[in-house]
N, C-alpha and C positions, 0 to 999 in steps of 0.2 A: 841400654836405653829404650825405651819403648815409646813408640811414636803413637798420638791418638789424633782421629780425624776431627777437625773442628766442625761443628754444625752451624749451621746459618742461624742467625738469631731472629729469623722473620717468624711472625706467628702464623699458624695455619688457620686462622678464623677468616670468615669472608667479611669484607668490610660492608657494613650496611648504613652507612652514614646518607647515602644517596637514595636508599630504598624509598622512604616517603614522596620523594620528588618524582620518581618513576612511576608509584601507584598513582599518583595525582595526575600525571600526565596520560597514563591510560585510561584512567577513570574520564577524564576530560574528552580524550579522543571518542571513546564509546558513546558518551553522552550526545556528543555533536553529530555523530554519524547514524546513529540508530533512530528509526523512526517508530513511533508506538502506534498500534493499531487503536484509533480513535472511534470508531463506529460499533456499536454491538448491533449485529443483523437480527432483525424482528420478524423477517418473513422467512418462510420455508420454501426453499428452491432447490432444483436439482439441474444442475447446466447440462446442456445438449452435448453430443460426442462431435469431435471434427477431425478429419482427416491431416489436416496441416494447421499450425497456430504460428503464430508470430509473437513475440515477447514484447513488450514496451520497457525500454531501459529505464525511463525517468518517470518514477511511480509519483513524483511530487506533483505531477500534473494531471493526475487522474482524478475524476469525480465519478464514485459510483453510483449507480440507480440499480435497486435490486427490484425485480417483478416476481413475485412468488405466488403460490397456489392461492386460489382464490381472489387473484387478481389484485392483490395487494400489493403497492407500491411505496418503496422506502428510499428517502433521499437523507443522507446522514444519519440521524438518530430517530427520525420521525415518519410515520406514516403519511403519505400525502395521497392527493387526487390529481388525477392527469390535469385538470385545469390549473393547478398549482405550479407545475413543473416548469412552465415558462418564466414565472417571476422569480422562482429559486435558483435557476440555472442561469438567468441574465445577470443575477448578482453575483454569483461565482463567476462569470466570464468577464465582469467589470474588475473583479480582483486579481484574476489570473487570464489574460487573454489568451494564451495558448493551452487552454484547458482541454484535456480530452475526456469525454464521457465514455465511461464502461457500462453497458449494459450486462447485467446478470440477469437473464431472463430464464424462468423456468420452461422445461420442456413441453410441458401441457399448455402453455399459456397461449390463448387464441391470437393469431397474429393482427387482428384488427386494433387490439389493445397496443401492439408494439408499433404498429403505424401511427396511432395516435400519438404516443409518446414521441416519435420521430418528427411528428409535426410540429410538436410543442418547442422540441429542441431547435429547429430549424427557425420557429419565430422568435427563440431566445439567441439566435446566431452561435449556437452551439453546433458548428458543423463537422467537427471532429470526432466520429462515435466509433467505439470499438464494441464488438460483440464477444462477450466472454464464453469458452467452451472448455471442456475436458479433452485430453487427447484419446483418440480411438486407437486401440492398440490392436 
């Protein structure tokens, strides 16, 4: 008499019935958590170097002002003049009271222009100002 081993009757295929649900949940997760870059930088600038930096955790509170070569100032997608900063930033502060203004100023920019921008931000009650820089190695 010869004995034979009985094999299990289960299939070796991976069940794929819940695959669309998993893909949909992953897609939804990444759509909710990802932020897209909304602004195209129109000014040419080179950030100064710094010895120590502090990273801001909540980037949704940040509004950027770029000051480039030739004293060009950009807020959002438009080039503005110094006297327009107060009105634009005041509206932004009304929408988002905890707004942090991040100044990205070119190395060669005159400090008088930066002071004028600071004064306009004070008049708009945007008092949380951050200065962007590169890490000096």
